[in-house]
C-alpha positions in Angstrom: 0.0 0.0 0.0 1.1 3.6 -0.9 1.9 5.5 2.5 0.2 8.7 0.1 -3.1 6.4 0.0 -3.6 6.2 3.7 -3.6 9.5 4.7 -6.8 11.7 4.9 -6.9 15.2 3.3 -6.3 17.7 6.2 -7.4 21.5 6.3 -4.5 24.0 6.7 -6.9 27.2 6.4 -10.4 28.0 5.0 -12.0 31.0 3.6 -15.4 31.6 2.6 -16.6 34.2 -0.1 -19.9 35.4 -1.8 -19.6 32.3 -4.1 -16.8 29.6 -2.7 -15.8 28.0 0.1 -12.3 27.1 -0.3 -9.9 25.2 1.8 -5.8 24.8 1.4 -4.9 21.6 2.9 -2.0 20.4 4.6 -0.7 18.3 1.3 -0.4 21.9 -0.6 -3.6 21.4 -2.8 -6.6 23.9 -2.9 -10.1 22.5 -3.4 -13.3 24.8 -3.2 -17.1 24.1 -3.3 -19.7 26.5 -4.2 -20.9 28.3 -1.1 -24.4 27.3 -2.3 -23.3 23.3 -1.1 -23.5 24.8 2.6 -27.3 26.7 3.1 -26.2 27.9 6.5 -23.0 29.3 5.6 -24.9 31.0 2.5 -27.5 32.4 5.2 -24.5 33.4 7.5 -23.0 36.8 7.7 -19.7 37.9 6.8 -18.3 37.5 10.6 -20.5 34.4 11.1 -18.3 33.0 8.1 -15.0 34.0 9.4 -15.4 32.7 13.0 -14.6 28.7 12.6 -12.5 26.2 14.0 -10.5 23.6 12.5 -11.8 20.2 13.9 -9.4 17.6 15.0 -6.2 17.6 12.9 -7.5 19.8 10.1 -10.2 16.9 9.3 -13.2 19.3 9.2 -14.4 23.0 10.2 -16.6 23.9 12.8 -18.6 27.3 12.2 -20.0 27.7 16.1 -22.4 30.6 15.5 -24.4 28.9 12.7 -23.6 25.2 13.8 -22.1 24.2 10.6 -19.3 21.4 9.8 -18.0 20.8 6.9 -15.2 17.8 6.6 -12.4 17.8 3.7 -12.9 14.5 2.8 -16.8 15.8 2.0 -15.6 18.8 0.1 -13.6 15.9 -2.1 -16.3 13.9 -2.6 -19.4 14.9 -1.1 -22.6 16.8 -2.4 -24.2 19.6 -1.0 -26.1 19.7 2.4 -29.7 19.1 2.2 -31.5 22.2 3.9 -33.7 21.8 6.4 -37.8 21.5 5.9 -37.9 25.0 7.5 -35.4 26.3 4.7 -37.2 24.8 1.8 
């Protein structure tokens, strides 16, 4: 087994703009998904978007003001978060 295959992606830094959620990974890659993938971040204020904490060793990110979590693996392989029934 290649050692590179066994290392899960980890986030070093994250930025949320009006269009994208962009993560810099510790291995040098930069990945992004549309902001619309997270209805909570889409509806958040710029200050709420800027207030985040890395989860674990960078496996994910948590935004405490809006109770949103996004993982590096989810950004690489997942799809958009489903809005709650209240958001539909």
